[in-house]
C-alpha positions in Angstrom: -9.7 -20.0 -11.0 -7.5 -18.2 -8.4 -9.1 -17.6 -4.9 -8.5 -14.4 -3.0 -9.6 -13.5 0.5 -10.3 -9.8 0.9 -10.9 -8.7 4.4 -12.9 -5.5 5.0 -14.1 -5.5 1.4 -17.3 -3.6 2.2 -15.4 -0.6 3.3 -14.2 2.3 1.3 -10.9 1.2 -0.1 -11.7 -2.5 0.0 -14.8 -2.2 -2.1 -13.0 0.0 -4.6 -10.2 -2.6 -4.8 -12.7 -5.5 -5.4 -14.3 -3.6 -8.3 -10.9 -2.7 -9.7 -9.3 -6.1 -9.6 -12.4 -7.9 -11.0 -12.1 -5.6 -14.0 -8.5 -6.6 -14.5 -8.6 -10.4 -13.7 -10.7 -12.8 -15.6 -9.9 -16.0 -13.6 -10.3 -14.7 -10.0 -12.9 -15.4 -7.3 -13.0 -13.1 -4.4 -14.3 -14.0 -0.9 -15.1 -10.9 1.0 -15.0 -11.3 4.8 -16.5 -8.2 6.4 -17.9 -7.6 9.9 -20.2 -4.9 8.6 -19.4 -2.4 11.3 -20.7 1.2 10.9 -18.4 1.9 7.9 -19.1 -1.4 6.1 -21.8 -1.3 3.4 -22.8 -4.3 1.3 -24.3 -1.9 -1.3 -20.8 -0.7 -2.2 -20.5 -3.9 -4.2 -24.0 -4.1 -5.8 -24.0 -5.6 -9.3 -20.9 -7.9 -9.0 -21.8 -11.4 -10.3 -21.7 -14.2 -7.9 -19.5 -16.2 -10.3 -16.6 -14.0 -9.2 -17.6 -12.9 -5.7 -18.8 -14.4 -2.4 -19.7 -12.3 0.6 -19.2 -13.6 4.1 -20.4 -11.6 7.1 -18.0 -12.3 10.0 -15.1 -11.1 12.2 -11.4 -11.5 11.3 -10.9 -12.1 15.1 -13.0 -15.4 14.9 -10.4 -18.2 14.6 -12.9 -20.9 13.6 -14.6 -18.9 10.9 -11.3 -17.9 9.3 -10.0 -21.5 9.5 -13.2 -22.7 7.9 -12.9 -20.2 5.0 -9.2 -21.2 4.4 -10.2 -24.9 4.4 -13.1 -24.4 2.1 -11.6 -22.0 -0.5 -7.8 -22.8 -0.4 -6.8 -19.2 -1.0 -3.9 -18.2 -3.1 -3.9 -14.6 -1.9 -4.9 -12.6 1.2 -5.5 -8.8 0.8 -6.1 -7.5 4.3 -8.0 -4.2 4.5 -10.1 -4.8 7.6 -9.4 -2.3 10.3 -10.9 0.2 12.6 -9.5 3.4 10.9 -10.9 6.7 12.3 -8.5 8.6 14.6 -11.2 10.4 16.5 -13.0 7.2 17.3 -9.8 5.6 18.4 -9.3 8.4 21.0 -12.8 7.9 22.3 -12.5 4.0 22.4 -9.1 2.5 21.8 -9.8 -1.1 22.9 -11.8 -1.9 19.7 -8.9 -0.7 17.6 -6.5 -2.9 19.4 -8.8 -5.9 19.1 -9.5 -5.6 15.4 -6.3 -4.2 14.1 -3.8 -6.2 16.2 -5.6 -9.4 17.3 -7.5 -9.7 14.0 -4.3 -9.4 12.0 -2.7 -12.0 14.3 -5.5 -14.4 13.6 -5.2 -14.0 9.8 -1.5 -14.4 10.0 -1.7 -17.6 12.0 -4.3 -19.2 9.7 -2.3 -18.1 6.7 0.9 -19.6 8.1 -0.8 -23.0 8.7 -2.4 -22.9 5.3 0.9 -21.9 3.6 2.8 -24.8 5.3 0.5 -27.3 3.7 -0.2 -25.5 0.4 3.2 -25.9 -1.4 2.4 -22.9 -3.5 5.2 -20.4 -4.1 2.7 -17.9 -5.5 0.8 -17.5 -2.2 0.8 -13.9 -1.0 -0.4 -12.1 2.2 -0.7 -8.3 1.5 -1.3 -6.1 4.5 -2.8 -2.6 3.8 -1.5 0.0 6.2 -1.1 3.7 6.6 1.5 6.5 6.7 0.2 7.4 10.1 2.5 4.8 11.7 5.4 7.1 11.0 4.1 9.9 13.2 4.4 13.6 12.2 6.7 15.5 9.9 7.9 19.1 10.2 7.9 21.5 7.3 10.4 19.4 5.3 11.1 15.8 4.5 9.0 12.8 3.5 8.3 9.3 4.9 10.5 6.6 3.5 9.9 2.8 4.0 12.9 3.0 6.4 11.5 5.9 8.5 11.2 4.8 12.2 7.7 4.2 13.5 6.4 6.9 15.8 2.6 6.6 16.0 0.7 9.4 17.7 -2.9 8.0 18.1 -4.4 4.7 19.3 -5.4 4.1 15.7 -1.9 4.6 14.3 -0.3 2.6 17.2 -2.6 -0.3 16.5 -1.7 -0.2 12.8 2.0 0.0 13.7 1.6 -3.1 15.8 -0.1 -5.0 13.0 2.7 -4.0 10.6 5.3 -5.4 13.0 3.4 -8.6 13.3 3.2 -9.1 9.5 6.9 -8.3 9.1 7.8 -10.8 11.8 5.7 -13.6 10.3 7.7 -13.2 7.2 11.0 -13.2 8.9 10.3 -15.9 11.5 8.0 -18.3 9.7 8.7 -17.5 6.0 5.2 -16.4 5.3 5.3 -14.6 1.9 4.1 -11.1 3.1 4.0 -7.7 1.6 3.1 -4.4 3.3 1.8 -1.1 1.8 1.6 2.2 3.7 -0.6 4.7 1.9 -1.4 8.3 2.3 -4.9 9.8 2.8 -7.4 8.3 0.3 -10.4 9.9 -1.2 -12.9 9.0 -3.8 -16.2 7.1 -4.3 -17.8 5.1 -1.5 -15.9 6.9 1.3 -17.9 6.9 4.6 -19.4 10.3 5.2 -17.6 11.1 8.4 -14.3 11.5 6.6 -13.0 14.9 5.7 -13.7 15.2 2.0 -17.2 13.5 1.8 -18.2 15.3 5.1 -17.3 18.7 3.5 -19.2 17.9 0.2 -22.3 16.7 2.0 -22.3 19.5 4.6 -22.1 22.0 1.7 -25.1 20.4 0.0 -27.0 20.7 3.3 -25.9 24.2 4.1 -24.3 23.0 7.3 -21.1 24.3 8.9 -17.7 23.0 7.5 -15.7 22.1 10.7 -12.0 22.6 10.3 -9.6 21.6 13.1 -7.4 24.4 14.5 -6.6 26.8 11.6 -6.6 24.1 9.0 -2.8 24.2 8.6 -2.3 20.4 8.9 -0.9 18.9 5.7 -1.8 15.6 4.2 -0.8 13.8 1.0 -4.0 13.0 -0.9 -4.3 9.8 -3.0 -7.2 9.0 -5.3 -8.6 5.7 -4.3 -8.5 4.1 -7.8 -4.8 5.0 -8.1 -4.3 3.3 -4.7 -6.1 0.2 -6.0 -3.9 0.1 -9.0 -0.8 0.4 -6.8 -2.0 -2.5 -4.5 -2.5 -4.7 -7.5 0.9 -3.8 -8.8 2.5 -4.7 -5.4 0.6 -7.9 -5.2 1.6 -9.1 -8.7 5.1 -7.6 -9.0 6.3 -6.7 -5.5 9.2 -8.5 -3.7 8.2 -10.8 -0.8 9.1 -9.3 2.6 9.2 -5.7 1.3 7.2 -2.6 2.2 6.0 -0.1 -0.3 4.9 3.4 0.4 2.0 4.6 -1.8 1.4 8.3 -2.1 -0.5 10.7 -4.4 2.2 13.4 -4.7 -0.5 15.9 -3.5 0.6 17.6 -0.3 -2.2 20.0 0.6 -3.3 21.9 3.8 -6.7 20.8 5.2 -8.0 24.4 4.7 -7.0 24.3 1.1 -8.8 21.0 0.6 -12.0 22.5 2.0 -11.8 25.7 0.0 -11.1 23.7 -3.2 -14.3 21.7 -2.6 -16.2 24.9 -2.0 -14.9 26.5 -5.2 -15.8 23.5 -7.3 -19.2 23.1 -5.8 -19.8 26.9 -6.4 -19.2 26.0 -10.0 -20.9 22.6 -10.4 -23.8 22.9 -8.0 -24.2 26.5 -6.7 -26.1 27.1 -3.4 -29.8 28.1 -3.8 -29.2 31.4 -1.9 -26.3 32.3 -4.1 -23.8 32.5 -1.3 -20.3 30.9 -1.5 -19.9 27.6 0.3 -16.7 28.9 1.8 -19.0 31.1 4.1 -19.8 27.8 5.9 -16.2 27.2 7.1 -16.0 27.0 10.9 -12.8 26.6 12.9 -13.1 24.1 15.8 -10.8 23.1 18.6 -7.9 20.9 17.4 -8.0 17.2 18.3 -5.4 15.7 20.8 -2.2 14.5 19.2 -3.0 15.9 15.8 0.0 15.2 13.6 1.1 18.3 11.7 2.2 16.9 8.3 2.3 13.7 6.4 4.2 13.3 3.1 5.0 10.1 1.3 8.1 9.4 -0.8 6.7 6.9 -3.3 10.1 6.6 -5.2 10.5 2.9 -4.3 7.3 1.7 -5.9 7.8 4.0 -8.9 11.4 3.0 -9.5 11.1 -0.7 -8.7 7.6 -1.5 -9.9 6.8 1.3 -12.4 3.7 2.7 -10.6 2.9 6.3 -10.2 -0.5 8.0 -9.6 -2.6 9.0 -12.6 -4.8 11.6 -10.9 -3.8 15.0 -9.7 -5.8 16.4 -6.7 -7.6 18.7 -9.1 -8.8 15.9 -11.4 -9.5 13.5 -8.6 -11.5 15.8 -6.4 -13.6 16.9 -9.4 -14.4 13.2 -10.1 -15.2 12.7 -6.4 -17.5 15.6 -6.1 -19.4 14.5 -9.2 -19.7 11.0 -7.7 -21.3 12.3 -4.5 -23.6 14.5 -6.5 -24.6 11.5 -8.7 -25.0 9.0 -5.8 -27.0 10.9 -3.2 -29.2 7.9 -2.5 -26.0 6.0 -1.3 -24.9 8.5 1.3 -28.4 9.6 2.3 -29.2 6.0 3.2 -26.1 5.9 5.4 -27.1 9.1 7.2 -30.6 7.8 7.7 -29.2 4.8 9.5 -26.8 6.7 11.8 
């Protein structure tokens, strides 16, 4: 049975990936190393049999713990999700982002390097999950390519850029078989309620204001999380060592249009008790510092080289997402009760 270390597997994308890959792979055991910070939730993985899954609560920055896990499990694959990932929080407290995203990645790379040198396994892979935010901001035209120069704007994106550079250098200097993916904005089930889409859904259901930065003109490319998980698995099984692959949803949408779409669908699926439109709750708030105007991913490389493209449009994906949050209110209410 193959052994895979997933870091940050109790988070939004990590937990979706674990569920996805265990549906696809019969002979795989996943060890999930997660610190269980505010965004980590063990209940995201309820119901997964222990035959295929082991949870370890711990910090990727802990050298002895990571070394022990490598020695005990002899991993074939590392899929590295663990990161501090909220831009607003990185502005309020950058140091934690540098510690986890840079030093944590360094620790994983070093343990992987030592492990790989003694493993004699050409199939070993280290896959680092990153973000399109490392590329900075786009104007009205153009898209991010894998060759786009890095130009991060926030402490979060700077820390992810640093970790990308470390991963790339461990491949070039030490021969570690690494892969990097840079994805656009994800949405879907199990996303922490402070993020834009779940926040808007939940605030609608509570009749609370829907805060939109500036005039809501900022543009993001939205990627349904299960499509992202499929792309990650494709890169891991078919990608070329040392390469970077951009993963996008082909859904460039202004923030205000995301919010109004959610309002319109909820008006249809779960109308408010007073009969008013949820869009009446939209409130414009002061823009955050360094707010990148537009992100857009060119996912041509992964489509042309590996045959992957997203299955969900924003219209189909957001409808599935809204239904999930309506059907799983106990999940997000428990998070709100603990924050």
